[in-house]
TIRO-909235 format. One record per residue (C-alpha): x, y, z; residue number from 1. Coordinates in nm, 4 decimals, decimal comma. Each point is the difference from the previous one (the first is absolute). Example, Ala and Ser with C-alpha at 12.3 -4.5 7.8 and 13.67 -1.06 7.14 Angstrom:
! residues 2
+----------+----------+----------+-----+
!       xx !       yy !       zz ! pos !
+----------+----------+----------+-----+
!   1,2300 !  -0,4500 !   0,7800 !   1 !
!   0,1370 !   0,3440 !  -0,0660 !   2 !
+----------+----------+----------+-----+
This chain:
! residues 369
+----------+----------+----------+-----+
!       xx !       yy !       zz ! pos !
+----------+----------+----------+-----+
!  33,3964 !  22,9236 !   0,1047 !   1 !
!   0,0517 !  -0,2014 !  -0,3240 !   2 !
!  -0,2292 !  -0,2242 !  -0,1940 !   3 !
!  -0,3246 !   0,1367 !   0,1013 !   4 !
!  -0,3034 !  -0,1045 !  -0,2112 !   5 !
!  -0,1730 !   0,2635 !  -0,2022 !   6 !
!  -0,2440 !   0,2148 !   0,2164 !   7 !
!   0,1878 !  -0,0818 !   0,3219 !   8 !
!   0,0627 !   0,3039 !   0,2133 !   9 !
!   0,3492 !   0,0011 !   0,1576 !  10 !
!  -0,1031 !   0,1649 !   0,3301 !  11 !
!  -0,2702 !  -0,2527 !   0,0509 !  12 !
!   0,0756 !  -0,2111 !   0,2970 !  13 !
!  -0,2650 !  -0,2792 !  -0,0588 !  14 !
!   0,2297 !  -0,2477 !  -0,1991 !  15 !
!   0,3468 !  -0,0270 !   0,1301 !  16 !
!   0,0801 !  -0,2973 !  -0,2142 !  17 !
!  -0,1076 !   0,1476 !  -0,3313 !  18 !
!   0,3474 !   0,0373 !  -0,1375 !  19 !
!   0,0786 !  -0,3535 !   0,0920 !  20 !
!  -0,0330 !  -0,2859 !  -0,2534 !  21 !
!  -0,2614 !  -0,2544 !   0,0793 !  22 !
!   0,2651 !  -0,2655 !   0,1211 !  23 !
!   0,1716 !   0,2571 !   0,2015 !  24 !
!  -0,3229 !   0,1156 !   0,1784 !  25 !
!  -0,0961 !  -0,3657 !   0,0825 !  26 !
!   0,3391 !  -0,0807 !   0,1252 !  27 !
!   0,0005 !   0,2996 !   0,2437 !  28 !
!  -0,3372 !  -0,0837 !   0,1351 !  29 !
!   0,0883 !  -0,3539 !   0,0491 !  30 !
!   0,3111 !   0,0793 !   0,1861 !  31 !
!  -0,1861 !   0,2271 !   0,2273 !  32 !
!  -0,2700 !  -0,2520 !   0,0700 !  33 !
!   0,2657 !  -0,2740 !   0,0628 !  34 !
!   0,1708 !   0,2107 !   0,2502 !  35 !
!  -0,3134 !   0,1370 !   0,1616 !  36 !
!  -0,1538 !  -0,3503 !   0,0484 !  37 !
!   0,3344 !  -0,1697 !   0,0650 !  38 !
!  -0,1646 !  -0,2347 !   0,2684 !  39 !
!  -0,1873 !  -0,1737 !  -0,2980 !  40 !
!   0,2687 !   0,0352 !  -0,2649 !  41 !
!  -0,0180 !  -0,3672 !  -0,0890 !  42 !
!  -0,3715 !   0,0211 !  -0,1134 !  43 !
!  -0,0008 !   0,3178 !  -0,1792 !  44 !
!  -0,0398 !  -0,0247 !  -0,3766 !  45 !
!   0,1047 !   0,1963 !  -0,2947 !  46 !
!  -0,2061 !   0,3006 !  -0,0535 !  47 !
!  -0,2769 !  -0,0235 !  -0,2625 !  48 !
!  -0,0751 !   0,2671 !  -0,2452 !  49 !
!  -0,1627 !   0,0703 !  -0,3466 !  50 !
!   0,1703 !   0,0572 !  -0,3410 !  51 !
!   0,2019 !   0,3035 !  -0,0222 !  52 !
!  -0,2555 !   0,1652 !  -0,2293 !  53 !
!  -0,2697 !  -0,0504 !   0,2401 !  54 !
!   0,1806 !   0,1999 !   0,2581 !  55 !
!  -0,0929 !   0,3344 !  -0,1552 !  56 !
!  -0,3434 !   0,1606 !  -0,0241 !  57 !
!  -0,1253 !  -0,2615 !   0,2592 !  58 !
!  -0,1423 !   0,2150 !   0,2664 !  59 !
!  -0,3784 !   0,0631 !  -0,0510 !  60 !
!  -0,0722 !   0,0962 !   0,3706 !  61 !
!   0,1607 !   0,3418 !   0,1236 !  62 !
!  -0,0510 !   0,2377 !   0,2705 !  63 !
!   0,1690 !   0,3335 !  -0,1013 !  64 !
!   0,0136 !   0,3554 !   0,1764 !  65 !
!  -0,0659 !   0,3162 !  -0,1832 !  66 !
!   0,1096 !   0,3685 !  -0,0069 !  67 !
!  -0,1286 !   0,2717 !  -0,2451 !  68 !
!   0,2659 !   0,1812 !  -0,1703 !  69 !
!  -0,2180 !   0,3128 !  -0,0918 !  70 !
!  -0,0828 !  -0,1393 !  -0,3528 !  71 !
!  -0,0591 !  -0,3735 !   0,0579 !  72 !
!   0,0221 !  -0,2717 !   0,2539 !  73 !
!   0,3071 !  -0,1857 !   0,0767 !  74 !
!  -0,0803 !  -0,3550 !   0,0902 !  75 !
!   0,2814 !  -0,2188 !   0,1349 !  76 !
!   0,1979 !  -0,1054 !   0,3208 !  77 !
!   0,1489 !   0,2205 !   0,2766 !  78 !
!   0,3657 !   0,0299 !   0,1027 !  79 !
!   0,0198 !   0,1769 !   0,3300 !  80 !
!  -0,2240 !   0,3191 !  -0,0643 !  81 !
!   0,0274 !  -0,0076 !  -0,3796 !  82 !
!  -0,2379 !  -0,1538 !  -0,2441 !  83 !
!   0,1441 !  -0,1775 !  -0,3160 !  84 !
!  -0,2115 !  -0,0429 !  -0,2794 !  85 !
!   0,0088 !  -0,3240 !  -0,1779 !  86 !
!  -0,2423 !   0,0317 !  -0,2844 !  87 !
!   0,1547 !  -0,2686 !  -0,2278 !  88 !
!   0,1406 !  -0,2413 !   0,2636 !  89 !
!   0,1280 !  -0,3230 !  -0,1750 !  90 !
!  -0,1188 !  -0,2178 !   0,2823 !  91 !
!  -0,3536 !   0,1341 !   0,0077 !  92 !
!  -0,2474 !  -0,1614 !  -0,2615 !  93 !
!  -0,0549 !   0,1961 !  -0,3101 !  94 !
!  -0,3609 !   0,0686 !   0,1064 !  95 !
!   0,1061 !   0,1289 !   0,3407 !  96 !
!   0,2355 !   0,2598 !  -0,1791 !  97 !
!  -0,2527 !   0,0943 !  -0,2506 !  98 !
!  -0,2570 !   0,0764 !   0,2813 !  99 !
!   0,2676 !   0,2068 !   0,2085 ! 100 !
!   0,0898 !   0,2015 !  -0,3110 ! 101 !
!  -0,3611 !   0,0782 !  -0,1005 ! 102 !
!  -0,1512 !   0,0820 !   0,3495 ! 103 !
!   0,3064 !   0,2063 !   0,0803 ! 104 !
!  -0,1072 !   0,2450 !  -0,2632 ! 105 !
!  -0,3618 !   0,0245 !   0,0478 ! 106 !
!  -0,0579 !  -0,0216 !   0,3739 ! 107 !
!  -0,0415 !   0,3695 !   0,1539 ! 108 !
!   0,2545 !   0,1635 !   0,2276 ! 109 !
!  -0,0010 !  -0,0822 !   0,3479 ! 110 !
!  -0,2223 !   0,3187 !   0,1185 ! 111 !
!  -0,2801 !  -0,1666 !  -0,1997 ! 112 !
!   0,0897 !  -0,3695 !   0,0343 ! 113 !
!   0,2283 !  -0,1067 !   0,3037 ! 114 !
!   0,1507 !  -0,2949 !  -0,1812 ! 115 !
!   0,2322 !  -0,1856 !   0,2228 ! 116 !
!   0,0408 !  -0,3414 !  -0,1331 ! 117 !
!  -0,0255 !  -0,1918 !  -0,3247 ! 118 !
!  -0,0934 !  -0,3952 !   0,0428 ! 119 !
!  -0,0721 !  -0,2408 !  -0,2662 ! 120 !
!  -0,0717 !  -0,3531 !   0,0632 ! 121 !
!  -0,0320 !  -0,1732 !  -0,3438 ! 122 !
!  -0,3114 !   0,1549 !  -0,1758 ! 123 !
!  -0,0882 !   0,1987 !   0,3215 ! 124 !
!   0,1321 !   0,3393 !   0,0351 ! 125 !
!  -0,0430 !   0,1962 !   0,3139 ! 126 !
!   0,0894 !   0,4024 !   0,0725 ! 127 !
!   0,0687 !   0,0560 !   0,3677 ! 128 !
!  -0,1416 !   0,3271 !   0,1100 ! 129 !
!   0,1189 !   0,1768 !   0,3092 ! 130 !
!  -0,3549 !   0,1348 !   0,0908 ! 131 !
!  -0,3146 !  -0,1084 !   0,1948 ! 132 !
!  -0,2252 !   0,0780 !  -0,2753 ! 133 !
!  -0,0243 !  -0,0763 !  -0,3735 ! 134 !
!   0,1868 !   0,3009 !  -0,1766 ! 135 !
!  -0,1543 !   0,1457 !  -0,3340 ! 136 !
!   0,0192 !  -0,2502 !  -0,2869 ! 137 !
!  -0,1035 !   0,2258 !  -0,2690 ! 138 !
!   0,3234 !  -0,1023 !  -0,1797 ! 139 !
!  -0,1114 !  -0,3662 !  -0,0230 ! 140 !
!  -0,2372 !  -0,0271 !  -0,3011 ! 141 !
!  -0,0838 !  -0,2521 !  -0,2782 ! 142 !
!   0,3234 !   0,0843 !  -0,1945 ! 143 !
!   0,2138 !  -0,0810 !   0,3097 ! 144 !
!  -0,2071 !  -0,3291 !   0,0741 ! 145 !
!   0,0376 !  -0,1165 !  -0,3433 ! 146 !
!   0,3958 !   0,0695 !  -0,0059 ! 147 !
!   0,0285 !  -0,1851 !   0,3269 ! 148 !
!  -0,1933 !  -0,2903 !  -0,1524 ! 149 !
!   0,2260 !   0,0069 !  -0,3040 ! 150 !
!   0,2862 !  -0,0351 !   0,2459 ! 151 !
!  -0,1448 !  -0,3206 !   0,1480 ! 152 !
!  -0,1540 !   0,1582 !   0,3094 ! 153 !
!  -0,3206 !  -0,1664 !   0,0959 ! 154 !
!  -0,0717 !   0,2137 !   0,3202 ! 155 !
!   0,0980 !   0,3225 !   0,1418 ! 156 !
!  -0,0246 !   0,0605 !   0,3636 ! 157 !
!   0,0694 !   0,3202 !   0,2315 ! 158 !
!   0,1194 !  -0,1222 !   0,3709 ! 159 !
!  -0,0523 !   0,3007 !   0,2268 ! 160 !
!   0,2439 !   0,0016 !   0,2851 ! 161 !
!   0,0520 !   0,3389 !   0,1671 ! 162 !
!   0,3061 !  -0,1159 !   0,2131 ! 163 !
!   0,1482 !  -0,1991 !  -0,2780 ! 164 !
!   0,3806 !  -0,0323 !   0,0315 ! 165 !
!   0,2026 !  -0,3106 !   0,0824 ! 166 !
!  -0,3330 !  -0,1719 !   0,0286 ! 167 !
!  -0,1429 !   0,0406 !  -0,3400 ! 168 !
!  -0,3290 !  -0,1684 !   0,0259 ! 169 !
!  -0,2674 !   0,0653 !   0,3104 ! 170 !
!  -0,3084 !  -0,1299 !   0,0838 ! 171 !
!  -0,2869 !   0,0649 !  -0,2279 ! 172 !
!   0,0110 !   0,3013 !  -0,2436 ! 173 !
!  -0,0293 !  -0,2088 !  -0,3152 ! 174 !
!  -0,1769 !   0,1587 !  -0,2959 ! 175 !
!  -0,0480 !  -0,1870 !  -0,3350 ! 176 !
!   0,0180 !   0,2726 !  -0,2811 ! 177 !
!  -0,0606 !  -0,2453 !  -0,2804 ! 178 !
!   0,0032 !  -0,3684 !  -0,0745 ! 179 !
!  -0,0354 !  -0,3121 !   0,1824 ! 180 !
!   0,1094 !  -0,0832 !   0,3660 ! 181 !
!   0,1882 !  -0,3244 !  -0,0847 ! 182 !
!   0,2145 !  -0,1063 !  -0,2958 ! 183 !
!   0,1255 !  -0,3468 !  -0,1047 ! 184 !
!   0,3662 !  -0,0681 !  -0,0207 ! 185 !
!   0,1526 !  -0,2076 !  -0,2914 ! 186 !
!  -0,0073 !  -0,2959 !   0,2230 ! 187 !
!  -0,3646 !   0,0314 !   0,0593 ! 188 !
!   0,0233 !   0,1703 !   0,3429 ! 189 !
!  -0,2567 !   0,2523 !   0,1320 ! 190 !
!   0,1846 !   0,3058 !   0,1565 ! 191 !
!  -0,0798 !   0,3542 !   0,0961 ! 192 !
!   0,1938 !   0,3250 !   0,0169 ! 193 !
!   0,1825 !  -0,0796 !   0,3252 ! 194 !
!   0,0323 !  -0,3728 !  -0,0364 ! 195 !
!   0,3425 !  -0,1312 !   0,0649 ! 196 !
!   0,1525 !  -0,1851 !  -0,2730 ! 197 !
!   0,3483 !  -0,1214 !  -0,0928 ! 198 !
!   0,1348 !   0,1992 !  -0,2757 ! 199 !
!   0,1479 !  -0,2825 !  -0,2049 ! 200 !
!  -0,2873 !  -0,2438 !  -0,0339 ! 201 !
!   0,1806 !  -0,2697 !  -0,1861 ! 202 !
!   0,2568 !  -0,0450 !   0,2622 ! 203 !
!  -0,2522 !   0,0148 !   0,2631 ! 204 !
!  -0,1913 !  -0,2681 !  -0,1494 ! 205 !
!   0,3311 !  -0,2190 !  -0,0249 ! 206 !
!   0,0444 !   0,0706 !   0,3847 ! 207 !
!  -0,3758 !  -0,1053 !   0,0688 ! 208 !
!   0,0565 !  -0,3325 !  -0,1999 ! 209 !
!   0,3084 !  -0,0929 !   0,2016 ! 210 !
!  -0,2058 !   0,0641 !   0,3293 ! 211 !
!  -0,2777 !  -0,1978 !  -0,1284 ! 212 !
!   0,2191 !  -0,2973 !  -0,0946 ! 213 !
!   0,1606 !   0,0024 !   0,3461 ! 214 !
!  -0,3384 !   0,0398 !   0,1988 ! 215 !
!  -0,1468 !  -0,2569 !  -0,2224 ! 216 !
!  -0,3603 !   0,0762 !   0,0942 ! 217 !
!  -0,2807 !  -0,2424 !  -0,0532 ! 218 !
!  -0,3515 !  -0,0865 !   0,0927 ! 219 !
!   0,1804 !  -0,1452 !   0,3147 ! 220 !
!   0,1417 !   0,3318 !   0,1085 ! 221 !
!  -0,1124 !   0,3470 !   0,1288 ! 222 !
!   0,2129 !   0,3036 !  -0,0728 ! 223 !
!   0,0201 !   0,3023 !   0,2408 ! 224 !
!   0,0916 !   0,3058 !  -0,2439 ! 225 !
!   0,1167 !   0,3023 !   0,2118 ! 226 !
!   0,0199 !   0,3299 !  -0,1807 ! 227 !
!  -0,1828 !  -0,1338 !  -0,2953 ! 228 !
!  -0,0251 !   0,3112 !  -0,2158 ! 229 !
!  -0,2606 !  -0,0220 !  -0,2676 ! 230 !
!   0,0075 !  -0,3795 !  -0,0034 ! 231 !
!   0,2583 !  -0,1444 !  -0,2645 ! 232 !
!   0,1268 !  -0,2413 !   0,2518 ! 233 !
!  -0,3575 !  -0,1004 !   0,1206 ! 234 !
!  -0,0969 !  -0,0686 !  -0,3797 ! 235 !
!   0,2931 !  -0,2654 !   0,0018 ! 236 !
!  -0,0734 !  -0,1664 !   0,3273 ! 237 !
!  -0,3780 !  -0,0421 !  -0,1211 ! 238 !
!   0,0912 !  -0,1119 !  -0,3310 ! 239 !
!   0,1986 !  -0,3022 !   0,1504 ! 240 !
!  -0,2937 !  -0,0880 !   0,1943 ! 241 !
!   0,0946 !   0,1162 !   0,3455 ! 242 !
!  -0,2166 !   0,2112 !   0,2282 ! 243 !
!   0,1579 !   0,3327 !   0,1077 ! 244 !
!  -0,0525 !   0,3140 !   0,1941 ! 245 !
!   0,1512 !   0,3374 !  -0,0948 ! 246 !
!   0,0581 !   0,2878 !   0,2477 ! 247 !
!   0,0643 !   0,3565 !  -0,1192 ! 248 !
!  -0,0109 !   0,3486 !   0,1529 ! 249 !
!  -0,1076 !   0,1859 !  -0,3240 ! 250 !
!  -0,3614 !   0,0280 !  -0,0507 ! 251 !
!   0,0563 !   0,0578 !  -0,3861 ! 252 !
!   0,2352 !  -0,3227 !  -0,0033 ! 253 !
!  -0,2890 !  -0,1966 !   0,1754 ! 254 !
!  -0,2682 !   0,1278 !  -0,2419 ! 255 !
!   0,2398 !  -0,1113 !  -0,2962 ! 256 !
!   0,0932 !  -0,3356 !   0,1701 ! 257 !
!  -0,3811 !  -0,0748 !   0,0450 ! 258 !
!  -0,0275 !   0,0275 !  -0,3919 ! 259 !
!   0,3388 !  -0,1629 !  -0,0893 ! 260 !
!  -0,0414 !  -0,2916 !   0,2577 ! 261 !
!  -0,3818 !  -0,0298 !   0,0689 ! 262 !
!   0,0288 !  -0,3363 !   0,1774 ! 263 !
!   0,2525 !   0,0959 !   0,2477 ! 264 !
!  -0,0709 !   0,1077 !   0,3634 ! 265 !
!   0,1063 !   0,3631 !   0,0312 ! 266 !
!   0,0643 !   0,1790 !   0,3544 ! 267 !
!   0,0766 !   0,3840 !  -0,0362 ! 268 !
!   0,2379 !   0,1431 !   0,2680 ! 269 !
!   0,3309 !  -0,0330 !   0,1383 ! 270 !
!   0,1263 !  -0,3499 !   0,0141 ! 271 !
!   0,0955 !   0,0198 !   0,3802 ! 272 !
!  -0,3928 !   0,0980 !   0,0560 ! 273 !
!  -0,1133 !  -0,2886 !  -0,2028 ! 274 !
!   0,1885 !  -0,2908 !   0,1975 ! 275 !
!  -0,3112 !  -0,1261 !   0,1819 ! 276 !
!  -0,1874 !  -0,0400 !  -0,3218 ! 277 !
!   0,3027 !  -0,1502 !  -0,1711 ! 278 !
!   0,0677 !  -0,2530 !   0,2858 ! 279 !
!  -0,3577 !  -0,1086 !  -0,0200 ! 280 !
!   0,0180 !  -0,0605 !  -0,3709 ! 281 !
!   0,3221 !  -0,1932 !   0,0425 ! 282 !
!  -0,1456 !  -0,2047 !   0,2685 ! 283 !
!  -0,3030 !  -0,0935 !  -0,2010 ! 284 !
!   0,2104 !  -0,0989 !  -0,2932 ! 285 !
!   0,2231 !  -0,2227 !   0,2146 ! 286 !
!  -0,3046 !  -0,1611 !   0,1489 ! 287 !
!  -0,0666 !  -0,0945 !  -0,3774 ! 288 !
!   0,3333 !  -0,1393 !  -0,0327 ! 289 !
!   0,1269 !   0,2842 !  -0,2079 ! 290 !
!   0,3697 !   0,1135 !  -0,0128 ! 291 !
!   0,0502 !   0,3651 !   0,0855 ! 292 !
!   0,2139 !   0,2028 !  -0,2383 ! 293 !
!   0,0814 !   0,3517 !   0,0470 ! 294 !
!   0,1004 !   0,3049 !  -0,2502 ! 295 !
!   0,0985 !   0,3301 !   0,1182 ! 296 !
!   0,0943 !   0,3025 !  -0,1880 ! 297 !
!   0,0393 !   0,2808 !   0,2661 ! 298 !
!   0,1107 !   0,3550 !  -0,0212 ! 299 !
!   0,3629 !   0,1253 !   0,0464 ! 300 !
!  -0,0655 !  -0,0388 !   0,3847 ! 301 !
!  -0,0306 !  -0,3785 !  -0,0454 ! 302 !
!  -0,2181 !  -0,2233 !   0,2234 ! 303 !
!  -0,1527 !   0,1747 !   0,3070 ! 304 !
!   0,1086 !  -0,1592 !   0,3207 ! 305 !
!  -0,3169 !  -0,1279 !   0,0760 ! 306 !
!  -0,0314 !  -0,1667 !  -0,3387 ! 307 !
!   0,3443 !  -0,1593 !   0,0395 ! 308 !
!  -0,0852 !  -0,1560 !   0,3557 ! 309 !
!  -0,3280 !  -0,1148 !  -0,1529 ! 310 !
!   0,1640 !  -0,1771 !  -0,2845 ! 311 !
!   0,2468 !  -0,1964 !   0,2141 ! 312 !
!  -0,2232 !  -0,0521 !   0,3246 ! 313 !
!  -0,3311 !  -0,0641 !  -0,1452 ! 314 !
!  -0,0661 !  -0,0536 !  -0,3670 ! 315 !
!   0,3408 !  -0,1686 !  -0,0853 ! 316 !
!  -0,0677 !  -0,0515 !  -0,3733 ! 317 !
!   0,1779 !  -0,2914 !  -0,1771 ! 318 !
!   0,1286 !   0,2248 !  -0,2681 ! 319 !
!   0,0463 !   0,3741 !  -0,0488 ! 320 !
!   0,1010 !   0,2333 !  -0,2763 ! 321 !
!   0,1052 !   0,3547 !   0,1162 ! 322 !
!   0,0330 !   0,2747 !  -0,2751 ! 323 !
!   0,2076 !   0,2860 !   0,1464 ! 324 !
!   0,0940 !   0,3520 !  -0,1330 ! 325 !
!   0,2407 !   0,0374 !   0,2948 ! 326 !
!   0,3052 !  -0,2173 !   0,0613 ! 327 !
!   0,0414 !   0,1550 !   0,3423 ! 328 !
!  -0,3351 !  -0,0967 !   0,1319 ! 329 !
!   0,0118 !  -0,3194 !  -0,1745 ! 330 !
!   0,3111 !  -0,0913 !   0,1533 ! 331 !
!  -0,1552 !   0,0611 !   0,3447 ! 332 !
!  -0,3026 !  -0,2009 !  -0,0730 ! 333 !
!   0,1658 !  -0,2923 !  -0,1549 ! 334 !
!   0,2376 !  -0,0153 !   0,3038 ! 335 !
!  -0,3124 !  -0,0062 !   0,2438 ! 336 !
!  -0,1656 !  -0,2646 !  -0,2130 ! 337 !
!   0,3238 !  -0,2291 !  -0,0289 ! 338 !
!   0,0494 !   0,0509 !   0,3884 ! 339 !
!  -0,3696 !  -0,1580 !   0,0310 ! 340 !
!   0,0231 !  -0,2995 !  -0,1891 ! 341 !
!  -0,0175 !   0,1159 !  -0,3668 ! 342 !
!   0,2490 !  -0,0999 !  -0,2739 ! 343 !
!   0,0916 !   0,2730 !  -0,2687 ! 344 !
!   0,0161 !  -0,2195 !  -0,3100 ! 345 !
!   0,0719 !   0,2768 !  -0,2567 ! 346 !
!   0,0273 !   0,3567 !  -0,0657 ! 347 !
!  -0,0558 !   0,1745 !  -0,3348 ! 348 !
!   0,0394 !   0,3361 !  -0,0925 ! 349 !
!  -0,1898 !   0,1648 !  -0,2758 ! 350 !
!   0,1055 !   0,3385 !  -0,1877 ! 351 !
!  -0,3399 !   0,1352 !   0,0117 ! 352 !
!   0,1346 !   0,3642 !  -0,0185 ! 353 !
!   0,2753 !   0,0135 !  -0,2728 ! 354 !
!   0,2474 !   0,2871 !   0,0081 ! 355 !
!  -0,0843 !   0,0828 !   0,3933 ! 356 !
!   0,1533 !  -0,1408 !   0,2995 ! 357 !
!  -0,3187 !  -0,2005 !   0,0830 ! 358 !
!  -0,0988 !  -0,3703 !  -0,0421 ! 359 !
!  -0,2197 !  -0,2453 !   0,1606 ! 360 !
!   0,0729 !  -0,3192 !   0,1529 ! 361 !
!  -0,2139 !  -0,3169 !   0,0093 ! 362 !
!   0,0858 !  -0,2365 !   0,3093 ! 363 !
!  -0,1228 !  -0,3612 !  -0,0218 ! 364 !
!  -0,0291 !  -0,1189 !   0,3681 ! 365 !
!  -0,1076 !  -0,3617 !   0,1344 ! 366 !
!  -0,0939 !  -0,1123 !   0,3461 ! 367 !
!   0,2377 !  -0,2390 !   0,1600 ! 368 !
!  -0,1798 !  -0,3382 !   0,0968 ! 369 !
+----------+----------+----------+-----+
C-alpha cells in the first residue's frame, strides 16, 4: 500500500481509505451513499468534512485490544486472530498514542495483570481487566500517576469484566484508581470514562447547528430528544427557549446530561420503554399549544419498531431531525416515515470518521399537512 502516513501499520484493517486523497475518499463515500439511498437521491446533499489537516490525529476516543509479547504489551486492533499493535497511529490523537506507548511498557505481564482492553475517552483512561477482583496494583505509584497527568490524563479507571470479549464493558466493575470521575470537553461538556461522543467535535457542532436551524425550537415548542447521550443537543433546545425531554439508556450519560442540561426532563431507559411518559409529555405540551419536535440519534440498529410506530401513529411531530450511523437502517426508517405522511426534506452526510468507510447522515423530515 502506498502513501501511508507516518506511523500507519500496513496490516491494520481499521482505515481502508488511508491511502486515498481527501477528495477521493469523500467521492467514494458520496457515491456509495447515493447508491444505498437511491430512493432519496434527489434530496441527498454533498458530504461535509473538515480541512485536510484536521483529518489526522483527530480520534480522542478509542477502545483497543491488547496482548503481551513477553516483554511488553501490544495495544491495537485484531485482524482475525492476530493483534496488530498501533502505537503511533496517525488517526489517534497524540495524547492517545503517548498513553499507549507509556502504559504498554509499565503494566505488568498478564499473569499479574490480565489486561484485556485499553480505552480512552478524552482525559479519562480505562484499563479493561479480565478478572472478578482487582489485581495487584503495586506497579501504580506516584511516579506513574505523575507521568499520566503529564500526558493529559485526568482519571485512570480499572474496569473488571471476567467474561470480557466482544462485549467489552459489563455492568459494574468500575474502580477509580486516581483522578476525578468526570472531565470537561473543549466545548464545555461534562463526560465520563464510557460516555459516547463524536470523535470530530467541530463537524458534530456543524451538524447540530443544521438540525437546530431546521427544527427551529422556540418557547412555543417542545422537543422530544431520543438517545440524547450526555446532552449536547438538549443544551441547544433549552438555549432556544424550548422545553425538552431526553431519553438515554446509559446511566453515566444521564448523569452527565443532568449536569450539561440541568433544566431538561430526563428519562433513563430504552426509548421503547419510555413511550408512555413521552406520550404524556407531548400531550401536555400540545395542550399548551406548543409544536412537537423530534430529534433522534439511534444506534446502528436504527429506530425500534415500537418507536417508529409511536412516531407515526401517536406523537406525529411537526419536524424531525434524524442523525444516523447506518445508511441501511436509515433507509428503512425513512421509507416507513414517508409511507406514513412524512416528507424527507434533506439528507446531509458528514465525514465524522476520516480514512475509514464510515460516516454519519443527518435527515431532516417534516410532517405533511
